[in-house]
C-alpha positions in Angstrom: 100.9 83.9 96.4 97.5 83.4 94.9 95.7 85.5 92.2 93.1 86.3 94.7 95.8 87.6 97.1 97.2 89.5 94.3 94.0 91.5 93.9 94.3 92.8 97.4 98.2 93.1 97.3 98.0 96.3 95.0 94.6 97.7 96.8 96.6 100.5 98.7 99.3 101.5 96.4 99.6 105.4 95.8 98.1 107.1 92.7 99.4 110.4 91.3 96.9 112.5 93.2 97.0 115.2 95.8 96.5 113.9 99.4 92.7 114.0 100.4 91.5 115.6 103.8 91.0 112.7 106.0 87.6 112.0 107.6 87.0 111.0 111.3 84.8 107.8 112.0 83.3 107.7 115.3 82.5 104.4 116.6 79.6 104.5 119.3 78.8 101.9 121.7 76.2 99.1 121.1 74.4 97.4 123.6 73.7 94.5 121.4 75.8 92.3 119.3 75.7 93.3 115.7 78.6 91.0 114.6 78.7 91.3 110.5 75.1 91.8 110.1 74.8 94.8 107.6 71.3 95.6 108.2 71.1 95.2 111.9 68.8 98.2 113.4 71.9 99.3 115.7 73.7 100.8 112.8 71.1 103.7 112.7 72.6 104.9 116.0 76.2 105.2 114.6 76.9 108.6 112.8 77.6 108.1 108.9 81.2 109.5 107.8 81.7 110.0 104.1 85.2 108.9 102.8 86.5 110.3 99.4 87.8 107.3 97.3 90.2 108.0 94.1 91.4 105.6 91.5 94.6 103.8 92.8 97.7 102.8 90.8 96.6 99.8 88.8 99.8 98.1 88.9 100.0 96.6 85.7 100.4 98.2 82.3 97.6 96.4 80.5 95.2 97.8 83.2 94.1 101.2 82.9 90.9 103.2 83.5 89.0 105.4 86.1 87.5 103.6 89.2 83.9 104.6 89.5 83.4 104.6 93.1 83.9 108.1 94.4 83.0 107.8 97.9 81.8 105.5 100.6 79.7 105.8 103.7 81.4 104.2 106.6 79.7 103.7 110.3 81.3 101.9 113.3 80.1 100.1 116.4 81.9 99.3 119.7 80.1 96.3 121.2 81.0 94.3 124.3 82.2 91.6 121.9 84.4 93.5 119.5 84.4 96.2 116.7 81.9 96.3 113.8 82.6 98.6 110.6 80.4 99.0 107.8 81.0 100.2 104.3 78.0 101.5 102.0 78.4 102.7 98.3 76.7 103.1 95.3 76.9 100.3 92.6 74.0 99.9 90.2 74.3 95.9 89.9 76.0 93.5 92.3 78.9 91.4 90.5 79.2 88.4 92.9 80.7 86.0 90.6 84.5 85.5 89.2 85.3 84.0 86.2 87.8 84.3 83.5 86.0 87.2 82.1 84.2 88.9 85.0 85.3 90.4 88.2 83.5 90.4 91.5 82.8 93.4 93.7 85.0 93.8 96.6 86.0 95.8 99.7 88.6 96.0 102.2 89.7 97.8 105.5 93.1 98.3 106.4 94.9 99.1 109.8 98.4 99.8 110.8 99.8 97.0 112.8 101.2 99.3 115.5 98.3 101.7 115.3 100.5 104.7 114.3 100.1 106.8 111.1 103.7 106.7 110.3 103.1 103.3 108.5 102.6 103.9 104.9 98.7 103.3 103.7 100.2 101.8 100.7 100.5 98.0 102.0 102.9 99.1 104.7 106.7 98.4 104.5 110.2 98.7 105.9 109.1 96.8 109.0 105.8 98.7 109.6 103.3 96.2 108.9 99.3 96.5 107.8 96.6 94.3 108.8 93.9 94.0 106.0 90.2 92.8 106.2 89.3 92.0 102.8 85.8 91.2 101.5 84.9 89.7 98.0 81.2 89.4 96.7 81.9 86.2 95.1 82.5 84.4 98.6 80.6 86.9 100.6 83.2 86.5 103.3 86.2 87.8 104.9 89.8 87.2 104.8 92.2 88.3 107.4 95.6 89.5 105.5 98.8 90.8 106.5 101.5 93.0 104.7 105.0 94.5 105.0 105.1 96.2 101.7 104.6 95.3 98.1 105.0 91.5 97.5 104.6 90.4 101.1 100.8 89.9 101.3 100.1 86.9 103.4 96.7 85.1 104.4 97.2 85.0 108.3 96.6 81.6 110.2 93.8 83.1 112.4 90.9 83.9 110.2 88.9 85.4 113.0 87.4 88.4 110.7 83.8 88.1 109.6 82.2 90.0 107.1 79.0 90.0 105.1 77.5 92.2 102.4 74.2 92.7 101.0 72.8 94.6 97.6 69.6 96.3 97.4 68.3 99.5 95.8 71.4 100.2 93.7 73.8 100.0 97.0 76.2 97.6 98.6 76.3 97.5 102.4 79.3 95.4 103.8 79.9 94.7 107.4 83.0 93.7 109.0 83.3 92.3 112.4 86.3 91.1 114.8 86.7 90.6 118.7 88.7 93.1 120.3 91.6 90.6 121.1 92.8 88.4 118.4 94.6 85.3 118.7 96.7 86.2 115.7 100.0 87.9 116.8 100.1 89.8 113.5 96.6 91.1 113.7 96.2 95.0 114.2 95.2 96.0 117.9 91.7 97.5 118.1 92.5 100.6 120.0 90.1 103.7 121.0 91.7 105.8 118.2 93.5 104.3 115.4 94.4 105.1 111.7 92.2 103.2 109.2 91.9 103.1 105.2 89.4 101.7 102.6 89.3 100.2 99.2 86.4 99.4 96.7 86.4 97.3 93.8 83.7 97.5 91.2 83.6 94.4 89.1 81.2 95.8 86.2 84.0 98.4 85.6 86.7 95.7 85.3 88.2 96.6 88.7 90.8 94.2 89.9 94.3 93.9 91.0 95.4 97.8 91.7 92.7 99.1 89.6 90.2 100.1 92.4 88.9 103.2 94.2 90.9 103.7 97.6 91.4 106.3 100.2 94.9 108.1 99.6 95.6 108.5 103.3 94.8 107.4 106.5 91.5 108.4 107.8 90.6 108.5 111.6 88.7 105.9 113.7 87.9 107.1 117.2 85.8 106.2 120.1 86.2 102.3 120.0 87.1 100.2 122.8 
């Protein structure tokens, strides 16, 4: 497992905090293909849902602190080609480089493989798999990942998730896209209603590994295909 994958591995570990009230993200149909364009005008037709983010368990004793991103705006579009999801959050400066002493901004979207909320949102486990779409500002691209609990994160053979981000006016906009059907058997099925979870990394705050802002439970994505 690479160090980059370890960053994502701890993204959804639980913190010692009360459960948050889940948000409902309603996907609206779009007649045009938006793909992973974070600034496409079609996004204006999708209602914005605000998801609350909290500091996740850092996963290593040398890492401590409080994640700075407290919430993110989420929109979803259902097009003929596939599902597009956009995250937008406040970040005064873009951190788009990854070096020995500098960390890049990032974001992730997670689905239970079987579409059921009984799967733990903390990387799955006990045979209940999760599919993670991970975006990193240093590459400005997506990775399609899979996990069955802590220590099992795997880069899937079919890298058919796309993502692109743009930073402007002190905010990140990151759009994810995947076709309704994937050639990857371990990818999540994109149903009409499915649980979904989110994570955001702020590189300027030294957020990496498990030190990041996450949704503490599944949110609800409704009105997809």
